[in-house]
FITORVEX-255511 format. One record per residue: residue in one letter; x, y, z of N, C-alpha, C in turn. Coordinates in steps of 0.05 Angstrom, whole numbers, plus 5000, padded with zeros to 4 digits. Example, Ala and Ser with C-alpha at 12.3 -4.5 7.8 and 13.67 -1.06 7.14 Angstrom:
REM residues 2
a526448865156524649105156526449345156s525749555142527349795143525850015157
***
This chain:
REM residues 320
m451349645280453349645259453849935248w451650075242451950345231453150535252k452350495277453450655298456550625300f457450375296460350325297461750465274i460550445250461850575226461950875229v459650995239459651285243461751375263r461951225285463851295306466751275295r467251065279469951045268470551265248l468451355233468851585215469451835230f468251875253468752115269471652105280i472651865285475451845294477351885271t476551805247478351825223478652105214m476552265215476752535204478852715217p479152715244481352865257484052755249q484252495244486852385235487652495208v485752505190486252615163487052915165l485653065183486253345186489053385198l489753225218492453245230494553165209l494052965193495852875172496353105153s494253245144494553465125496253685137v495853745162497453955175500453875176l500953625184503753535185505053535158v503653445138504753445110505353725101f503553915106504054195098506354315113l506554265139508754385155511454265146m511554015141514053895131514854005104a512854055087513454175061514554465065q513454605085514454875090517354875100m518154665114520854645125522854565104m522054465081523854385060525154635048p527654615039528954845026527554935001g527355194997525955294974522955304978d521455344957518555344958517455264931a514855294927513555204903514455364878l515655594883516455764860519355704852s520855574869523755554865524455404839g522955194832523655044809522355134783q520755354785519255434761520355684748i522255814760523356064749526356044746d527356214729530256234725531456394748p533456274762534656414785536056664777n536656704751538056954743536157194739i533557144743531657364741532157564764d531457814759531758024780530357934806p531857944829530657854854528058004861a527958264853525458414859523058304845a523458204820521258084805520457824817i522457664827521857414840520257464865e521057664881519657724906516857814900a516457964879513758054872511957824864q513157634849511557394842510957224866r512857204885512357054910510157184926e510157444927507957594941505257544927k505257544901502857504886501657234891l503357034893502456754897501856694927g502256884944501656854973503756694988l506156664977508256504990509456645014n508956905017509957065040507857075062d505556965058503456965078504256785101p503056825125503556635147502756345140w503956155152503555875145500655785147y499255885167496455805170494655915148v495356155138493856265115494356095090q496956025086497555855063496355575066y496155475091494955215095491955215087v490555425096487655445090487255465060d488955625046488755645017489355385003w491355245014492154985002489854775005v488754755029486554565034484154645017g483554905015481254984999481554904970s484054944959484554874931484454574928a485454424948485454124946482654024946l480854144962478054054962476654104936h477654294921476554354894478054204872g479854024880481253864860483753994848d484654224860486954364850489254314869l491154144861493454074878495954224869g495654414852497954564842498954474816q501354574808502554514782505254384787s505754174771508354044772510254194753f512454294764514354444747515954254729r516254004738517853814722516153714698h513653634703512053524682510353734667k510353984678508954204665505954134660m504754034682501953964680500753974708p498153984711496953984738497553724753v498053754779498653514795496353314795t493953414795491553234795491653054770d492253164747492352994723494652804724l496952894735499252724737498752484755i497552534779496952324797494852134785g492952244771490952074758492151874739q494251954725495651774706497051554720r498351614743499951424757498351254777l496051354786494551214807493550944797a492650934772491650674762493750454763n496250524756498350314756498850224785s498950404804499450324832497050164843f494650234834492250094844492349804835w492849754809492949484799495249324810l497549464815499749324828499049234856a497649414871496849344899494749114898v492849124880490848914878492148644871a493948644852495348394844496948284867t498248464882499948374905498148254927l495948384933494148274953493048004945i492247974920491247714911493347494913l495747554904497947354905498647304934t498647504951499347464979497447264992y494847304989492947115002492946844988l493346834962493546574948495846414959i498046544966500346404977500046355007a499246565021499346545051497246365063i494846365052492746205065493245905063p493945795040494545505039497045435057l499145605056501445545072500845555102g499345765110498645795138496945565148i495045475131493345245138494944995142i496644935123498344695124500144705148s501444935153503344955175501944935202g499545055204498045035230496844765235r495744635214494444375218496544155224y498844175210500843965214503244085228n502844225250505044355264506944145275d509444235276511644065286512243825268t511343835243512143635223514143755204l515043585185516943685165515743905148r513143875141511844085125511844345139d511144335165511144575181513844705183q515944535187518644645189519544775163l518844665140519544785115518245055111i515645065117514145315114515145525134t515645445159516745625179519545725170g521145555159523745635149523445855127y521545815110520946015089520246285101t518546285122517746535134520046665148y521846515161524146635174525946765153i526346635130527946755109526647015099g523947005097522447245088522647475107f522547415133522847625153525647745152a527647585146530447685146531247825120t529747795099530447895073529148165068p530748385064529548645058528148625031l525948765028524348755004525848854980f527449074983528849184960531049004951i532248844969534348654961533048434945f530748324955529348114941528448204914a527448454912526448554887528748584867l531048674876533348704858534348434848v534448234866535247964857533247844837s530647884843528547784825528847914797l529248174797529548314772531948214756w534248164770536648074757536247784746v535047614762534747324754532647294733f530147384739527947334721527647534699g528747774702528547974682530947974662f533347984674535748014657536947744648k537147564667538347304661536547114646l534247054657532346874644530547004623e530247274626528647434607525747324606w524647244629521947164630519947394632f520847614643519147844648520548104637p518948304631520148564623521548684647t523548854642525148974663524449264670g522449374658521649644664519149724650g517949944660515450044648513049894657s510649974646508149844653506849714629v507849774605506749654580508749694558a508749514539510549534516509649774499p511549924488510850154471509550074445g507850244435506550204409504050044409l503149954432500649794433498249974438e496049904425493650064428492149984453p491450184470490050114495487349974490g486849774506484349624504484549374487t486649344471486949104455488048874471f487748634461488648394476491748404480p493348474460496248484465496948694486y495448914487495849114507495349004535i493148864539492548744565494648544573v495448374554497448174560500148304569s500848514555503348664561503148784589k500848904596500449014623500848804644l499648564640499948344659502848254662q504248244639507048154640508748354656h508248614652509748814667508948824696l506548734702505548754729506348514747l506548284735506848034750509348024767l511648084756514148054772514248254795p513648504792513648684816511648594837a509248504828507248414848508148164862l509347974847510247724859512547774878s514347964871516548034889515548134916m513548304916512448404941510948184956a509448034941507747824954509347614968l511547524957513147314969514447404995i514847664999515947775024513747845043t511647985034509548075052507747845062t507847625048506047405056506947265082v509447305090510447155113509047235139n508147485142506747565165504047415167t502647405145500047265145500346965150v502346845139502846555143503246505173q505046655185505546615214503146675231y501646875224499246945240497146725238l496646635214494646425210495546165223r498046105221499045865235498645875265s499246105277498946135306495946125313e494246235297491346225303490245945302i491145785283490145515281491145345304i493745375311494845225333493445295359d492945555363491545645387488645555389t487245555366484445475365484245175370k486145015362486044725366486044655395q486944835412487144775441484844895457k482845025443480645145457478744925468d477245005488475444805502473344705483f472144875466470044785449470944585428i473544595421474744395402475044135417i475944145441476243895457473543765462t471543935467468843825471467743695446a468143825423467243705397468543435392r471043415397472443155393471442955413a470943035438469942845459467242735452k465642895437462942805428463142615405g465542565394465842385372465542495345a465642765342465442895316467842815299p467342765273469642695255471742915255e474242845252476443035252476143245230s475343155206475043335184472943555190r470743465203468643655210469543855232v470943745251472043915273473944125261y475544035242477544225231476244435213h474544345194473444535175471244715187r469544615204467344765214467944925239h470044845253470644985279473445115278i475444965273478245075275478745275253l478345185228479045355205477245605204r474645575209472845805207473546015228n474145935252474846125273477646245269s479446095256482146195252482346395229l480546365209480646545186479346815192l477546835211476247095216478147315223p480147275240481847505247483547605223l483747445201485247545178484047795167a481447835171480248085161481548335173a482448305198483848535211486448595198f487548395184490148435171489948595145l487548625134487348755108488349045109g487449195129488349475130491349495133f492549315150495449325153496949235128e495749055113496948975088496949215069i494749365068494649595050496849805058t497049845084499050035094501849945087g502449685090505049575083505649595054l503549555037503949575008504749844999i503750055013504550325006507550375008g508650275030511550305033513050125014g511949885009513349704991513349794962t511149914953511050004925513050214919i513850374939515850584934518450454925f519250244939521750104932521449954906v519249794904518949624881518549774855e516949984855516550144831519150284822t520750364842523350494835525250284822i525350044834527149844824526349754796y523749714792522749614766522049834746s522550084754521850314737518850294729y517250214748514350184743512950454748p511750574728510750844731508250864748g508550854774506350884793506851104812m505351104834505651324854508251314868g509351074873511851044887514151174871l514351104845516451214828516051514826l513551614823513051894822513952034847f513551914870514352034895517452054897m518851844889521751864890522852064871d521852064846522752264827522252544836s519952594848519252864857521052954879i521752774897523652854919526352924907t527252764888529952814876529953084862l527853154849527753404833526453634849r525753584874524553784891522053904878d520353734868517853814857515853814880y515754034895514454044921511453994920s510154104900507254064898506553774894v508153624879507653344875508253184901v510453254914511253104938509053124960t508153374965506053404986503453264978s502753274953500253154945500452844947v502652734939502952444940503052344969v504552484986504752405014501952425027l500452635021497852665033495952435023l496152374997494452164986495051894998l497651825000498451565011497751545040g497951775055497251775083494251725086v492651855070489751825071488951535065v490251415045489751135038490450955062s492651005076493350845099491250865121i490251105126488151145147485650995138l484851025113482450895104482750595104g485150495099485650205100485150095128v486050235148485550145176482550165182l481150375172478350395176476850165163l477650095138476349875124476849615139s479249575150479749335165477949315190d477549535204475849535227472949465220i472049585197469249535189468849245181i470749135166470548855158470548665182l472348725201472548555225469948575242s468748815243466248835258463948685245m464148645218462048495204462348195209v464848105210465247815213465247735243d465847925260465947865289464448085304p461848065308460248275321461148335350r462748165362463548215390465248455393i466648545372468448775375467149035369r464549035362463149285356462949455381i463149715378462849895401459949955405k458949905428456049945433455550235439
***
C-alpha cells in the first residue's frame, strides 16, 4: 500500500512542476505585466523602466520563474493591485467559501446519485428506470450555467426562497446561530444547482455497474445455490458495484473546479471562481496566476486521492 502511495507521489510531483511552468509562461504571454496595473501610465517612462528593472521584470523568464517559485514556497504570491493586499491573504479569505461549496455539492451529489443509480440499475428497463434515465439525459444536455441562471431566476427572484448573492447576510456576527443559518441559506442553492447537473454521470455509471454485475458468473452461481434475492443483491451486486465509485471522487473534484467558476459568478458567491473571473477582467496578473496554479494543484491532488482510495477498496489495482 505504502509503495503504491509513494510511487503515485513521485508521479504527481513532476505534474505539479510542469503545471507551474505552464502557468508562469502563460502569464508571461499576457499583455502587460505585474507592474502595469499598479502605476499611473502618465509617469515618466524612464521611471517606470527603472522600477521594472528593480522588480526583476526585465530578467529572462527562467530567472523570473525561479524567483516566483521561491517566493511561492515561502508563502509570498505577490500583491493584488485591485484589492491592495497580499494575494495569500486574499485567497485565504475566498478559499473557505469555495471549500464549503465544494463539500456541500459533493454531499448533495452522492445523496442524489446513489439512490437513483441503485433504483435504475436494480429495476432496469422498468418505468422507474426510464424516468431516471430521462432525467440523466436532460442533465447531460443542459449546460450548467444555463441551469444555474434558471434556478437563480426561479428560486431566487420569483419564489424568493433563497438569497440571490453573497455568502452571508450583512451585519451578522461570525459564529452566531443566525450567521451559520445565513451561510447555509446562501450556500444551498449554488450547491444544489451544481449537484443536480453533475450527479448524472454518477447515476449512469452506477446503473451500468449494477446491470453489468448482475450478469457476472458469481451472481448466477449464488442464485443457482438458492441464495435469497435480497442477500444476492446487497452482499454481492451492490457491494461490488459501489466500489468503483471511489475512482469517481477525484474526477468529481476536478469537475467541481470548473463548475464553481460559472456558479460563483452567476450567484455572486465570493469564492475562488468569482475571484478568478474578476481578476481576469481587471488583469490582476498576480491573482490570476496564483488561482490557476492552486486550482490546478487541487485537480492533480484530487486524482491522486481517487487513486489512493481505489487502491484501498480494491487491492487488485495496486502497483507491485
